[in-house]
DOMIRO-824379 format. One line per 8 residues: number of its first residue (from 1); their letters; for each residue x, y, z of C-alpha. Coordinates in steps of 0.05 Angstrom, whole numbers, plus 5000, padded with zeros to 4 digits. Each point is the difference from the previous one (the first is absolute). Example, Ala and Ser with C-alpha at 12.3 -4.5 7.8 and 13.67 -1.06 7.14 Angstrom:
% DOMIRO-824379
1	AS	5246,4910,5156 | 5027,5069,4987
This chain:
% DOMIRO-824379
1	MTTSTEAP	6201,4841,4271 | 5043,5043,5044 | 5040,4966,5055 | 5011,5062,5043 | 4969,5001,5069 | 4997,5076,5002 | 4928,5021,5012 | 4968,5050,4952
9	PRPGLATA	4975,5063,5033 | 4927,4990,5020 | 4985,5053,5052 | 4925,4985,5000 | 5009,4926,5012 | 5054,5012,5052 | 4954,5048,5038 | 4943,4950,4997
17	AAAVTVVL	5045,4944,5025 | 5024,5043,5057 | 4928,5016,5019 | 4982,4926,5001 | 5060,4986,5044 | 4981,5055,5050 | 4929,4973,5009 | 5022,4927,5006
25	WASSFVAI	5057,5014,5048 | 4954,5043,5043 | 4950,4943,5004 | 5056,4953,5023 | 5010,5040,5064 | 4926,4990,5017 | 5003,4926,4982 | 5062,4988,5042
33	RHLGTEIS	4969,5036,5059 | 4938,4956,4994 | 5039,4935,4992 | 5045,5015,5059 | 4948,4974,5049 | 5004,4929,4972 | 5066,4992,4962 | 5067,5021,5029
41	AGPLSLAR	5051,5042,4962 | 5048,4948,4972 | 4948,4949,4977 | 4959,5056,4967 | 5062,5023,4962 | 5013,4929,4976 | 4928,4989,4978 | 4997,5066,4963
49	LALGSLFL	5067,4993,4965 | 4993,4926,4982 | 4931,5011,4969 | 5024,5064,4967 | 5059,4962,4969 | 4952,4948,4973 | 4954,5053,4969 | 5058,5038,4969
57	GALLFIRP	5032,4936,4975 | 4935,4979,4966 | 4996,5068,4967 | 5072,4995,4975 | 4992,4931,4970 | 4930,5009,4971 | 5009,5067,4967 | 5051,4978,4947
65	LFARSLFT	4954,4941,4981 | 4942,5048,4993 | 5042,5047,4957 | 5019,4942,4954 | 4927,4980,4993 | 4979,5071,4980 | 5057,5004,4950 | 4980,4934,4967
73	RALATQRL	4927,5022,4995 | 5021,5066,4968 | 5042,4963,4948 | 4942,4955,4982 | 4951,5058,4995 | 5046,5039,4954 | 5017,4938,4958 | 5074,5006,5012
81	VTRTQRQP	5013,4927,5013 | 5054,4998,4947 | 5041,5051,5039 | 4999,4966,5067 | 5071,4975,4993 | 5025,5071,4993 | 4955,5027,5055 | 5003,4951,5059
89	APAATRRR	4954,5009,5059 | 5025,5049,5052 | 5049,4969,5048 | 4989,5003,5075 | 5021,5065,5031 | 5032,4965,5059 | 5075,5009,5007 | 5045,4965,5048
97	PVGRDWLP	5037,5046,5048 | 5075,5002,4990 | 5053,5003,5055 | 4996,5075,5011 | 4924,4996,5009 | 4999,4954,5059 | 5027,5046,5054 | 4946,5054,4989
105	LLACGVLW	4948,4945,4992 | 5019,4970,5066 | 5000,5068,5033 | 4931,5015,4972 | 4971,4932,5018 | 5030,4994,5070 | 4989,5072,5022 | 4938,5025,4965
113	FGVYNVTL	4961,4935,4995 | 5027,4962,5060 | 5021,5047,5055 | 4950,5054,4982 | 4940,4953,5003 | 5019,4967,5065 | 5016,5065,5037 | 4938,5036,4973
121	NEAERRLD	4954,4942,5019 | 5029,5000,5070 | 4994,5075,5006 | 4926,4999,4981 | 4987,4954,5059 | 5018,5061,5043 | 4979,5060,4957 | 4937,5017,4961
129	AGTAAMLV	5002,4995,4924 | 5003,5075,4987 | 5057,5012,5049 | 5041,4942,4972 | 4990,5025,4929 | 5022,5070,5019 | 5062,4977,5037 | 5022,4952,4945
137	HIAPLLIA	4995,5057,4950 | 5061,5035,5024 | 5029,4952,4948 | 4987,5047,4940 | 5049,5051,5028 | 5051,4945,5010 | 4988,4977,4929 | 5009,5070,4972
145	VLAGVALG	5067,5008,5038 | 5026,4930,4982 | 4978,5007,4927 | 5032,5069,4995 | 5066,4972,5026 | 5003,4928,4977 | 4962,5005,4934 | 5023,5069,4979
153	EGFPRQLV	4929,5027,4996 | 5020,5064,5035 | 4954,5043,5040 | 4952,5039,4955 | 4969,5060,5033 | 4929,4978,4990 | 5015,4931,5028 | 5033,5029,5062
161	LGGLVAFA	4944,5050,5011 | 4945,4948,4989 | 5035,4951,5046 | 5005,5051,5056 | 4927,5020,4993 | 4977,4928,5000 | 5045,4983,5059 | 4970,5059,5038
169	GVVVIGTS	4932,4968,4987 | 5024,4934,5029 | 5025,5036,5062 | 4933,5035,5008 | 4963,4934,4994 | 5048,4967,5049 | 4981,5051,5054 | 4926,4982,4994
177	TSSGRAET	4994,4924,4996 | 4935,4965,5014 | 5026,4972,5066 | 5035,5063,5022 | 5066,4964,5014 | 5048,4952,4968 | 5035,4942,5034 | 5075,5008,4998
185	WGVILCVI	5016,4930,4974 | 4948,5008,4945 | 5032,5065,4979 | 5070,4968,4998 | 4973,4943,4957 | 4969,5049,4952 | 5066,5038,4993 | 5036,4934,4985
193	AAISYAVG	4947,4984,4948 | 5009,5069,4969 | 5076,4991,4994 | 4991,4931,4969 | 4948,5029,4952 | 5046,5056,4977 | 5062,4957,4989 | 4957,4949,4963
201	VVSQKPLL	4972,5051,4952 | 5068,5030,4984 | 5027,4929,4989 | 4943,4984,4953 | 5004,5061,4955 | 5064,4981,4960 | 4972,4930,4989 | 4940,5027,4962
209	SRLPAAEV	5044,5025,4944 | 5026,4929,4988 | 4943,4953,5020 | 4924,5001,4990 | 4963,5032,5059 | 4956,4939,5012 | 5061,4954,5003 | 5036,5045,5050
217	TWLACTIG	4938,5002,5044 | 4991,4925,4997 | 5073,4984,5017 | 5001,5050,5058 | 4934,4974,5027 | 5026,4928,4996 | 5064,5019,5036 | 4958,5032,5055
225	AVLCLPFA	4956,4938,5005 | 5062,4955,5007 | 5025,5046,5056 | 4934,4990,5037 | 4999,4923,4994 | 5019,4990,5074 | 4931,5026,5017 | 4966,4943,4962
233	PTLITELR	4983,4955,5061 | 4968,5058,5037 | 4961,5020,4937 | 4971,4929,4994 | 4980,5001,5073 | 4966,5068,4996 | 4964,4985,4934 | 4966,4940,5033
241	TASTATIW	4962,5046,5047 | 4993,5060,4953 | 4932,5021,4974 | 4981,4996,4926 | 4999,5076,4997 | 5072,5002,5025 | 5023,4952,4946 | 4967,5042,4946
249	WIVYLAAF	5033,5063,5028 | 5068,4965,4993 | 4983,4982,4928 | 4981,5073,4988 | 5066,5024,5029 | 5039,4952,4955 | 4961,5012,4936 | 4990,5075,5001
257	PTALGFTT	5046,5042,5045 | 5057,4950,4988 | 4995,4969,4930 | 4963,5057,4965 | 5023,5058,5044 | 5074,4985,4995 | 4994,4987,4925 | 4967,5067,4986
265	WAFALRRT	5052,5033,5045 | 5057,4969,4960 | 4965,5021,4935 | 4996,5072,5023 | 5069,5001,5032 | 5031,4976,4934 | 4970,5062,4966 | 5019,5054,5050
273	SAGRMGVT	5052,5015,5053 | 5004,4963,5067 | 4996,5067,5037 | 4936,5021,4965 | 4967,4933,5010 | 5021,5001,5073 | 4965,5066,5012 | 4938,4975,4963
281	VYAVPVMA	4987,4948,5053 | 4992,5054,5052 | 4927,4994,4978 | 4997,4930,5030 | 4991,5023,5073 | 4942,5044,4978 | 4965,4942,4967 | 5017,4954,5058
289	ILLAWLLL	4968,5049,5050 | 4936,5004,4958 | 4995,4925,4992 | 5014,4987,5074 | 4946,5051,5016 | 4950,4965,4956 | 5018,4927,5014 | 5030,4999,5070
297	SEAPAPLA	4965,5060,5032 | 5068,5031,5015 | 4975,5071,4991 | 5054,5052,4983 | 5004,5066,5036 | 4986,5065,4961 | 5074,5016,5004 | 5016,4934,4965
305	LAGGALCL	4956,5021,4942 | 5040,5065,4995 | 5064,4959,4999 | 4971,4957,4945 | 4987,5062,4958 | 5073,5020,5009 | 5022,4930,4977 | 4959,5005,4937
313	AGVAISRR	5025,5070,4986 | 5072,4976,5007 | 4988,4943,4952 | 4969,5049,4949 | 5060,5047,5006 | 5051,4945,4992 | 4967,4972,4937 | 4993,5067,4964
321	KPQ	5045,5008,4940 | 5047,5060,5004 | 4981,5056,4953
């Protein structure tokens, strides 16, 4: 068994994982907008991150046991019992972070999971889901710049061109929101969320070459949950009066956009550059607008649809392999 954490090139799986992430993260904007009427920003962040940490932790600790069980069954089926001492069951893939890992882990957990969630939740109490998604997704440009400088990824022509096209799409969408205007404080909160998002992603990328993606996600999510613990009393109070549907929406946010969405993100990020993955999520505002239209009756203007087409075109350009 190899002990290297370097991921083999799997472009098909990475693309599929990125697509799952886009859909789940887009749905989170709609869920947060819906929940904002009953649960305030900080308590919602705590509930989402705490449950997400539990789900991710269960996955981390159950998966190695499942792998051992499959290995034992395979040995029995192939009648290789006499060789079990030379071929022990696979060890858990978990690895403890070393000293150099903790600073980027803290940056990722505090900024991307903690600060990002609280500021986005508060922003969506003032802005519709589509507008919030578009404003937050100035982050991919910040990711591309930070990754080019801090991670040495450079600035490939196709990435720069795709990023500019996709950003133009975001600007077009931003001029045609469903409400026709954006509250200033909501816009400021979205910008803070975008900056936290970008720094968190760039902090996470080097960790994925040393630690398993699921473990990095779980640790960062747990750090974010600990940061939000001061909101626990308010969360308990608000859950007492919350509807059953609200509680299930919180569970959905924790299980899918958080536990599954961030895991598929880390899986894809490990197999491609941070800049390219950052541009890929320009598709999130497009999906968020469509879902908000269907589920919240926040109908997009025709100009927003044109901006969405530009976002998708930019993503396609950025992900094309150079000839």
